[in-house]
C-alpha atoms as a printed R data frame, in Angstrom:
    type eleno elety resid chain resno       x       y      z
1   ATOM     1    CA   MET     A     1  -1.753  21.341  1.946
2   ATOM     2    CA   ALA     A     2  -4.382  18.658  1.078
3   ATOM     3    CA   GLU     A     3  -2.189  17.887 -2.020
4   ATOM     4    CA   VAL     A     4   1.011  17.473  0.057
5   ATOM     5    CA   LEU     A     5  -0.636  15.090  2.547
6   ATOM     6    CA   ARG     A     6  -2.009  13.053 -0.314
7   ATOM     7    CA   ARG     A     7   1.315  12.712 -1.841
8   ATOM     8    CA   LEU     A     8   2.699  11.923  1.714
9   ATOM     9    CA   LEU     A     9   0.292   9.287  2.338
10  ATOM    10    CA   LEU     A    10   0.976   7.490 -1.153
11  ATOM    11    CA   ASP     A    11   4.685   7.965 -1.230
12  ATOM    12    CA   GLY     A    12   5.725   4.787 -2.998
13  ATOM    13    CA   ARG     A    13   9.280   5.174 -2.190
14  ATOM    14    CA   ASP     A    14   9.035   5.748  1.757
15  ATOM    15    CA   THR     A    15   6.216   4.074  3.548
16  ATOM    16    CA   PHE     A    16   7.805   5.238  6.623
17  ATOM    17    CA   VAL     A    17   6.661   8.601  5.354
18  ATOM    18    CA   THR     A    18   3.223   7.148  4.657
19  ATOM    19    CA   GLN     A    19   2.764   5.459  8.163
20  ATOM    20    CA   GLU     A    20   4.029   8.596  9.985
21  ATOM    21    CA   THR     A    21   1.514  11.019  8.069
22  ATOM    22    CA   ALA     A    22  -1.523   8.582  8.480
23  ATOM    23    CA   GLU     A    23  -0.707   8.393 12.062
24  ATOM    24    CA   ALA     A    24  -0.536  11.837 12.448
25  ATOM    25    CA   LEU     A    25  -3.717  12.483 10.888
26  ATOM    26    CA   LEU     A    26  -5.628   9.660 12.534
27  ATOM    27    CA   GLY     A    27  -4.058  10.982 16.019
28  ATOM    28    CA   ARG     A    28  -6.314  14.159 15.348
29  ATOM    29    CA   TRP     A    29  -9.453  12.063 15.923
30  ATOM    30    CA   ASP     A    30 -11.603  13.972 13.703
31  ATOM    31    CA   VAL     A    31 -13.307  13.158 10.492
32  ATOM    32    CA   LEU     A    32 -11.364  15.524  8.640
33  ATOM    33    CA   GLY     A    33  -7.903  13.733  9.525
34  ATOM    34    CA   LEU     A    34  -9.590  10.311  9.101
35  ATOM    35    CA   ARG     A    35 -10.941  10.997  5.568
36  ATOM    36    CA   MET     A    36  -7.466  11.406  3.955
37  ATOM    37    CA   VAL     A    37  -6.521   7.910  5.008
38  ATOM    38    CA   PRO     A    38  -9.702   6.075  3.447
39  ATOM    39    CA   ALA     A    39  -8.976   8.224  0.462
40  ATOM    40    CA   ALA     A    40  -5.400   7.029  0.030
41  ATOM    41    CA   LEU     A    41  -6.545   3.429  0.784
42  ATOM    42    CA   ALA     A    42  -8.512   3.652 -2.251
43  ATOM    43    CA   ARG     A    43  -5.613   4.550 -4.431
44  ATOM    44    CA   ALA     A    44  -2.665   2.909 -2.591
45  ATOM    45    CA   ASN     A    45  -0.703  -0.054 -3.811
46  ATOM    46    CA   ASP     A    46  -0.775  -3.290 -1.596
47  ATOM    47    CA   ASP     A    47   2.561  -2.148  0.097
48  ATOM    48    CA   THR     A    48   1.222   1.325  0.737
49  ATOM    49    CA   GLY     A    49  -2.106  -0.011  1.935
50  ATOM    50    CA   ASP     A    50  -0.529  -2.190  4.512
51  ATOM    51    CA   HIS     A    51   1.197   0.656  6.162
52  ATOM    52    CA   LEU     A    52  -2.011   2.764  6.099
53  ATOM    53    CA   HIS     A    53  -3.806  -0.060  7.661
54  ATOM    54    CA   ALA     A    54  -0.912  -0.639 10.215
55  ATOM    55    CA   ALA     A    55  -1.505   3.185 11.167
56  ATOM    56    CA   ILE     A    56  -4.827   2.644 11.753
57  ATOM    57    CA   LEU     A    57  -4.085  -0.114 14.049
58  ATOM    58    CA   ASN     A    58  -1.532   1.721 15.813
59  ATOM    59    CA   VAL     A    59  -3.433   4.688 16.425
60  ATOM    60    CA   CYS     A    60  -7.300   3.588 16.541
61  ATOM    61    CA   GLY     A    61  -6.893  -0.186 17.404
62  ATOM    62    CA   GLN     A    62  -5.177   0.215 21.055
63  ATOM    63    CA   SER     A    63  -8.562  -0.350 23.134
64  ATOM    64    CA   ALA     A    64 -12.235  -0.606 22.757
65  ATOM    65    CA   GLU     A    65 -12.856   3.101 23.539
66  ATOM    66    CA   ASP     A    66 -10.481   3.695 20.500
67  ATOM    67    CA   GLY     A    67 -12.340   1.106 18.309
68  ATOM    68    CA   GLU     A    68 -15.479   2.670 19.107
69  ATOM    69    CA   ARG     A    69 -14.169   6.163 18.379
70  ATOM    70    CA   LEU     A    70 -12.910   5.097 14.873
71  ATOM    71    CA   ALA     A    71 -16.086   3.336 14.134
72  ATOM    72    CA   ALA     A    72 -18.219   6.501 14.854
73  ATOM    73    CA   LEU     A    73 -15.782   8.329 12.472
74  ATOM    74    CA   CYS     A    74 -16.027   5.724 10.063
75  ATOM    75    CA   SER     A    75 -19.659   5.619 10.070
76  ATOM    76    CA   ALA     A    76 -19.916   9.322  9.355
77  ATOM    77    CA   LEU     A    77 -17.807   8.712  6.210
78  ATOM    78    CA   ALA     A    78 -19.566   5.596  5.175
79  ATOM    79    CA   SER     A    79 -22.159   8.156  3.565
80  ATOM    80    CA   ASP     A    80 -19.322  10.410  2.191
81  ATOM    81    CA   ALA     A    81 -19.925  11.909 -1.294
82  ATOM    82    CA   ASP     A    82 -16.648  10.358 -2.556
83  ATOM    83    CA   ASP     A    83 -17.428   6.839 -3.383
84  ATOM    84    CA   ALA     A    84 -13.864   5.925 -2.779
85  ATOM    85    CA   VAL     A    85 -13.904   7.383  0.961
86  ATOM    86    CA   SER     A    86 -17.297   5.913  1.714
87  ATOM    87    CA   GLY     A    87 -16.371   2.295  0.351
88  ATOM    88    CA   GLU     A    88 -12.948   2.276  2.236
89  ATOM    89    CA   ALA     A    89 -14.697   3.619  5.441
90  ATOM    90    CA   ARG     A    90 -17.214   0.691  5.272
91  ATOM    91    CA   LYS     A    91 -14.381  -1.647  4.859
92  ATOM    92    CA   ILE     A    92 -12.597  -0.196  8.120
93  ATOM    93    CA   LEU     A    93 -16.078  -0.899  9.718
94  ATOM    94    CA   GLU     A    94 -15.831  -4.638  8.646
95  ATOM    95    CA   PRO     A    95 -14.874  -7.269 11.320
96  ATOM    96    CA   PRO     A    96 -11.493  -8.282 11.632
97  ATOM    97    CA   ARG     A    97  -9.982 -11.295  9.369
98  ATOM    98    CA   SER     A    98  -7.860 -12.405 12.428
99  ATOM    99    CA   PRO     A    99  -9.151 -13.036 15.897
100 ATOM   100    CA   ASP     A   100  -6.226 -11.891 17.619
101 ATOM   101    CA   LEU     A   101  -6.459  -8.143 16.270
102 ATOM   102    CA   TYR     A   102  -8.894  -5.679 17.778
103 ATOM   103    CA   TRP     A   103 -11.075  -3.963 15.044
104 ATOM   104    CA   PRO     A   104 -14.365  -2.140 15.712
């Protein structure tokens, strides 16, 4: 199942599938669901990465409480054994570049 989810997250032909899959995984609000998104971000091209980031904002950027929950999950992943996952989790924890977007 994990391989199917990876393929859906990195579907270069249909970014709708990418974003919907990411949103479903993020909507679980657990480390297992979240872990797949940073893993995909590490391998994604720019367009796919934009849709993965949009999924994070759509699910996890709606309130300060959501941002805190995301930060807690990303903090757990920041020490993941997979360097790609831990690196992307740390990037998610970075402050926003645009002041009009909420990001933990």
